C-alpha positions, -999 to +999 in steps of 0.1 A: -466-050+830-501-070+829-500-103+817-523-088+787-501-060+779-476-082+776-490-108+755-502-078+734-464-067+730-453-100+721-479-102+694-470-067+683-435-079+678-448-106+650-459-077+627-443-045+613-469-021+610-501-007+629-521+021+638-514+047+667-545+067+681-551+098+696-570+130+694-559+164+675-577+195+682-603+176+700-611+150+670-599+112+671-575+104+642-555+072+635-521+071+616-502+043+601-466+037+618-437+013+614-428-003+649-403-025+666-404-039+703-376-033+725-371-042+760-411-044+764-416-011+748-433-001+715-409+021+694-427+037+663-412+056+633-438+078+617-434+105+589-427+139+605-444+158+574-476+149+588-469+164+620-493+134+639-461+128+662-471+162+678-504+148+690-487+117+704-460+133+720-464+135+759-500+119+759-514+086+763-520+070+731-534+037+719-514+016+693-524-016+675-520-044+649-533-075+638-524-106+616-558-099+593-536-101+562-507-123+574-525-151+592-504-183+586-523-216+578-532-234+613-531-198+634-560-179+645-566-147+636-557-120+661-559-082+669-540-063+699-541-029+714-518-015+739-524+019+759-495+038+772-480+070+774-457+082+744-424+102+747-400+111+716-372+085+714-338+085+694-330+052+681-302+032+688-281+022+653-293-013+661-331+000+667-324+020+633-314-009+616-343-032+630-369-005+616-351-010+581-352+014+552-379+043+555-400+048+526-385+076+499-419+096+500-449+100+524-481+117+507-457+127+481-432+146+499-398+132+512-402+111+542-383+126+573-389+099+601-397+108+638-394+082+663-416+077+693-416+056+725-450+039+741-445+024+775-475-001+779-496+000+808-528-019+794-533-043+765-557-059+748-559-093+729-587-106+707-584-138+688-608-163+667-605-198+682-585-212+712-548-215+693-536-181+703-543-188+740-530-223+740-495-209+722-492-183+753-505-201+780-471-204+796-472-163+799-505-161+820 
């Protein structure tokens, strides 16, 4: 994995939610998802009822997150994005536990989870300041 993708995945591991982007019926869309990072892969949990997973499976997607609402004192703002192929994933018991409790409802209907996996091929990292670059310099 390229160092930018590795850094992006490492930063994703510090957040719980992000946005997956792909296209559906030739139109772009974004959908929120819960994620965890496992062995350099990004695992997603989305609500099945929205049907967005069908546009993701077997396609190249982008997935991103940031710390804009959770920046800690002395920490720089950052935003990351990975791009890779998305496939169906059956979480292990440990992975399911790491995802935590699923919401009871999504868009007013009972939440039924669907799990996906993204194999990162590319990544981008944007930050305000130089603290991020110093902190992760050992990886580059």
